[in-house]
C-alpha angles and dihedrals in degrees: 000000000000121000112279132188093237129043092197134013121195105208116200091021095157094057122099097265093029092063091050091051091048090052092050093049091047089054096047109029113108119242112276097029105137104228124173131191116223133191145116099278123057092194093054091046090052091049090051093049090052090056095050126092117283093262089071095055093103098040109129121237122231120196110212138149126216090230097049104093093181092052092045091051089054092046093050093046091055098049136068092206132017122192117193130200094170110120166210079063095199086062102034110013111073101073093055094044089050093049091052093046091053095044096048089243120148113240136192134181144172099238121153092179118115095197092055095050090047091051093050092048092050098043105030112023094092092043092051093046090053093049096039094242120152111215103192117187134192097029098161136061082311101084118340099090094046094043097046094042091059091045089055092048088054091048092051094047092046092051089056093043086236097148132248126326108265108171124015124178122184125198116201125204124175148150121212148099140271130250133205091247092061091047091050092053092048091048092050094052093046092051093046092050092049091053102041133053089197091057091048090050091049093049091049094052110097088205095045092131099043114132088220111025094180091056094055113111086213102208111187108280129213115265117269090224107032118185119259114282140173117237125217091262092054097258115142117219134204134180114293112230095226099039092103090057102035093050091055090050092051091049090048089051089053093051095043088056093052093267088296093163091056136284090244096054115147112192131181141162136208136171125246114225101178139261135295137035095310091053090052090054091046092052091055092045093050091049092052093041095054093051094044093044094056091050092047093052091051095051112076099218095049091039089057090053093049092048089063093066107019114093115269130223112302093022126110146141118317124249094265092053091048092050095047094047127099142169135214128180120186119192126191121195134190117201130211089258091056096253119139127220134184131206133185131200114183144144148160126272135049102313099223096047120009094035093037090054088057092048096048093039092054090044088056092050093045092053091045103040106023103046093127091056099045122104111277096252137117132183132056104347145172126229093259095046096039102041108003116161093007091065091042090056093047094050092048089052089050092057104267124125121236115167141145133186142158117280125225116272131356133283 
């Protein structure tokens, strides 16, 4: 990669999540790393820089707008890595991703939007491969824990020569808040699906993000929104909001690595809501609420009502909520030889914001500092396919847990 003015540019730094990512990078970047803050307002960027740790005092400020293709081209050409927190990505993300693909600049984002990832893969994968750019999507709570947990299950099974992964089920538990950015992305997807049969068909396809859809063996996949059920340990489960996105990312990771996990992989996610009668009621309520919420966001009159009390852009959980939050994802796999494996991905902090800032911040540092150790891939990538064990090691060092081991007995 040619010499650039900036090693790393944080685009959208003054947004709610962007400021948290900037703080994490300021705390963990080594001396001499050339980091710049980018956004629409120089004054807001300057105010943010003044609040960051002392190491950020000399970070330059770059004024850029997500709709200004000329400005984004200049930004991408002058940086080795660009990390974007400006969403919804389907609305604002493509010009920056395209600029990075053309300039050979590594790029990472926090998208949880299937249509956006599909668009980037279709339009920019060949361009990025030719330039050597890594375009790594879903580098936050969606979908780093899911993606890396399955990668670790594969590593553990392969080390034991236990065969391919056949069935993998992940149970998500978390405590945290909601931001306006997340709501805006959900609203955008709901509106797009309501207005387009093609979008609905894409969202319903379990292999929607495959790099080669015709090559997929397409074994029947678990439902994205399974009905409530009680597990053997008494835990009640409900649909997990991001299962329909995370599962596509995991399947894309499998395909990008030559279907290394197994061509018959079946992968599904659910959310744990606790034990006992109250948990049973909660599981039913969550199931109904998710279905009704999507319909309400797609219908203009009910969407207008929801917009009055849902958080708006730039809003999110307060510091106390972020500090008290946590996430834990437990995955259980059965291999083609009948062996069972378990993996855990967990960490402190509100998953969508405090923990996501760690995930995206460490992604930024991995792409910037560890390029020689990253998988030899370019193009439209996932966390597992684009960074793999390098990101696992960084997140462990940052205080998150990523582990996998064989489970007792066979399936």
